[in-house]
C-alpha positions, 0 to 999 in steps of 0.5 A: 290470466284466463285461458280457453281450451277451445283456443288451442290446437291439437286437443284430440286423439290421433287417427289413422285410415285403413282402406280409406275409413279413419279410425280414432286411436285410444292410445297412441302419442299425443301432440298437444299444443303447449303453453308456457306461462310466466308470472312475476310474483314478489309478494308485495302487498296490494293498496287495500290489503289489511297491515294491522288493527288499532284498539281505541278505549275511552274510560268511564271511571270516577264519574268521568267519561274520558276521551278516546285514545289509541290504546294498542296498535299494529295489532295483526290478530283479531282478538285482544285481552285488556288487563289494564281495567278497574272493578266497577268502571266502565270501557269503551272500545272500537277498532280501526284499520291500518291499509297499505295506503293508509289508515282507513277513514271509518271505524268499527262499531262501539262496545262497553264492558262493565268490570266485575261481578254487577249488582242486580236488582229486581225490576219490581224495586226500581221506582224512583218517586224523588231520586232522593237523597242519593239518586236512587242507586243511579250512578252519574258519568260526564264529560265534564266534572262541573256538570253533574245530576243532583236531587232537589226542589224547585228553590234548590234549582233556582239556587244552582241556576241563578243565570237561567232564563227558563227554569222547571216549574214548581213541582213535587218535593224533590227531583233529579236535574242537571246543574252546569251545563249550557255554559256561555260562549261569545260566539253569536248564537253558539259555535254550533257544536255540543258542549259536552255529554252528561249521563245518568245510568240506572243499576242493573236489573233482572227482567227475565221473569217478565214480559211486559213493562212501562216507563212512566216519568215526568220530564221537563227539557229546555233548549233554545229551539226545536229546529236545530240539531246543534241545540243538543239532545236528551234522550231516555236509552235502555239495554241489556246484558251490556248490548246495543243501546236502544231508545226509549223516548226522545225528549229533546223538544221544548217542554212548554204548554200552549201559553209557552209556560214551562211544564213537566211533561209526563212520558209513558213508554212501552218498554216490553219488547226491549226488556221483556226476558232479559237479565241485566237491563240497565237505563240511561238519560243521555243528555248531550248538552248545547252552548248558548250566547248570554246565558244558560238557554238549556235545562233537563229535570225528571222526576217519578221514574217508575217501572210498571208491569202490564198485568195480562191474561192468566190461567191458560188451558187447552183441549184438542182434537184430531185437527185443532188445538183450542185455547182458553184463558181467564180475562181480568174480571174472573171471565172464562169461555167454555172449554166444552161447547156444544160439538159443531163441524170443522165448517161451523167451527171455521165460520165462528172463528172467522166471525169472531176474528172479523169483529175485532181491531180499530174501526172507523166510525159512521156509515157515511163517507162521502165520495172525494171526487168533486163531481162525485154523487154525494158530495157536499159542495158549496161553491156558490154564494148561496150559503156558508157566507157567515154564521147567520147564513152557514152551510149546515149539515149532521155529522152521522159519519165520516163527512167530506165537504168540499168546495172553494172559499173564492167569491166569499167575504171575510167575516173572521179573523182569528189568531192561530197563532197568526192574525191579520187574515182578509181572506174570505172565509166559509162557514159550516153549521155542524149538529153532533146528535150524541156526545163523542169522544173527540172530533178531527177537523182536516183541511190536509187536502187543500189547494191553498194556505188555509186556516180553520177555527171551531166555535161551540154554539152554546158559547155562541148563545151565551155571548162567548165568541171564543173558539174552542179550537183553531189551526193555521199550519200543520201539514201539506198538500200536493198542491199547497204547503201550509194547510190546516188540521186540528183535533178536539178531544181524544179517542180516549176522551181525555179532555172531555170530549165533545158534547151533543149540540151545534158547532160552527167550522170556519174555513179561512185563509192565511193573509189573503189566501183563498181557493179550493179545499177538502174538508174531512170532518171524522169522529173518534171513535174509542178503540178496544180498551183491550185485545189479545193476542196468541202466541205459538213458538214465540211467534204471533199467530193470532192478533187483536181478538176482541176482549170478549173472546177468550178462546182461540182455535189453531187449525194449523197444528201437527203431532209435534207439540207447540208452546202457547201463550197469551197476552194482551194489548192494553189501551192506554195513553203513551208518549209521542216520540220527540213531541210533547203530550200523550197519544193513543196506544197500546202497550204489551201485557205480561205473557200468560202460563205456557201450555204445550199442546198437539192435535189429538193423534189418530191412532193407527187403522184396524188390521188383522193376523193372517198367518198362522192360523189361530190354534195351529201347531208346529212339530220340529224334526229333522225335516224342517229344522232348517226351514222357517216359520212365518207370522204374517198381518195385514197393513195398518194404515195411519190416518195422519200419514205417520210411519207404521212399526210393528211389535210382535210378542210370543209368550208362554206361561212357565212355572217361574212366570212369562216367558216372552220374546218380542221383535219390531219390524216396519213389514207385514210378516217376520220370518222365524227360523225353526232352529231358533225355536228349536233352541228356544224350546230345547232351553225351555225343556232343560228348565221345565222338563216339558217338550210341548209348549203353547205360544200366544202371538200377537202384534201391535201397530204403532205410530209414535203415539198410540199403538193398536193390536190386531183386531183378531189377536192374540192367536195361539201356536203349539210348538213340539220338539219332542220328536226332534229330541227324541222324547215322545218316540222311545225308539228314538234313541241315538245309536251313537255319541255325537257332538253338534255344531251350536247354533246360532254361530256367531252368537250373542248373547245365548247359544244352543249346543246339542249332543246325542248320548245313547246310552247312560254316561257320565258327561262333561261339556266344558268351554275353552279359550284359544289359550286352552284355559277351560273358562266354564263347564257346562255338564258335569253328571250322569245323563240318560240316553237321549237328544240332549241341548245346553245353553251358553250365554257367554259368561265364565264360571264365575258368571262374568261376561267373557270378550268376543272371539273363538272359544271351542266346546269339548264334550266327553262321554265315556270313551267318546270325545269331541271338540268344535268351535264357536264364535262369540260376538258383542 
């Protein structure tokens, strides 16, 4: 239940009145309304509560595909370890649920496991031309021990299929085929069920070094009919790393030619997107074979199974500017684009790239596209009796582009009838005489947008002149329009001209109708234009960034770039005849090639902008005295502006030359100034003075601007500054001799890793300086010897007498000079 506090009374603070004025009391007794809720809870389950899981398993062992069985039930966790397995076997698993109200009516997806370490072969070695003698290492798995795959020739097939009505044609000397499938049943036309499954599975293959792949195979498959699912299915599947299977090609259709003769049909499929870059790749022929009455009407045979790579571009290189990355690659014939063209402005580059990209891809041929409106200007219409009645009086046109012809067959006579495949047409027909000026790869005659059940025939004028009245192409039922079913469409030749194409000349197109059908039609005549043989695709960080670049374009410029490197590769889309899913024959398509080598590129960085040092001035000097020891020395410079908008880090350095080399100090900041405590400078100078005997040092200082990619020094750097610590230490003034012994507080304190300890000696004395820990143990001796009068300093780096680093903590430093003794504390931090 839910409760709204606004429905409750007295949810306000108490109030009181004083001299007629109401005041709200911040303290005091509250009299809120109370609400008591009672709930009966018995912890009983609800109808859809999950009580347990049931694990189902199916074994693939000894070549047999077993039945699904409940393998483990009443599981209350979502994992299970199956140790009851055999090495080399496959096991399918799925899970079902048990609700409080009963078992669920659905199950999980299926997964398959292989037991043991698989033998993985290189895909380059998988060329099964004849599958001889032992199926080439492929393994058979079947739901029926009498159904299996074997190898042999046509005679072997005939001897093993004595009751078969349809058999594969004579082919190569040896091929692989299934025996034992398609048993008889007494039920008329079968029971509408799949009789069983037989699988031919390849070895595991390593495809991790390749990104492309083609599967070519010759297939013969026979089923009683293409139209019903219960006649089974035959498919080539692929998977990688024991993951989900994916369909490569469906060959469930009847494999026969136009004359109903059985044929081995070639299949060619691009599997690169499914297997490229993957390991443990497997192919499998999966046939769910049907049953049929009075004889064996089913068969499946394959031959010449080959795996191929698709060669791609190579030698990818690049150049960069501050605005772009330009790629260059080598074509198949060795051509390369110049990597050093004449310099162009960015606008010119953009225009050039756009020009190159606008002219690629598939194009529809022809400049003439007539309007599709019956009343539109330019339509070719023949809705009268003047022309088109027969071949002696045809409607004539020249095919010089995509042409639309509209009209009606109503009112014309019946002159032609072709068996296509139906005959007996008494419908009126219209004749067009088409002149093709130049040879074509192929031609499309499209009557799909018609208002009646149409037919169409095409005749060669040259054949007719020679007395041959046989049509070169015809069609009856192919497509449907919004107004009619069973409209017509045909193709002659192909985009690749594999069927010979059409020569220049005269052709007749006859628009007819089925039976007595007549009406209005739209006849679209289109010349097939060969698509580009090859196009290039550019990939960036695994994503397609530019596609369908013409094969004359061997370069690409990417302006969508940053200072972060991206990985570029190039591959090719290569034109070839590929399989049509679920149908015979091949169609034009593009297969993806291997990728080129990878290059990693980013746009060229624009270095940080120029800047100057500001203060101190070049040649400045600093004399450290008791008066300024507590102050700071400022080092400042102008801001550098990065053209790319990157954050600037400034590196400031000070260096001076000493006998042992260069002494250098550095610091980093994102600001434009640093304040250096003069006390720190005094400590550094004191240490240098003790080491070199020199109390004046000239430091060279400068600043570098760093954007993370390039560094730029200040335009007026370096500068020099002279630092004099002699007056502070009493070196330059003979009168500046301490009047008394003194031990000063170290600086810095706390410190890490070095601190400076100053002390004053008014007369020549034997001086000892020692460091003690909290236990009173001596850990280091810094000074032990005769020293002259003056101001002295010593550095301690936090190590003991053996040179080992001391731990963090408090320590004491003690001085003894004659009768003078003094102790002070210092703190070491890590």
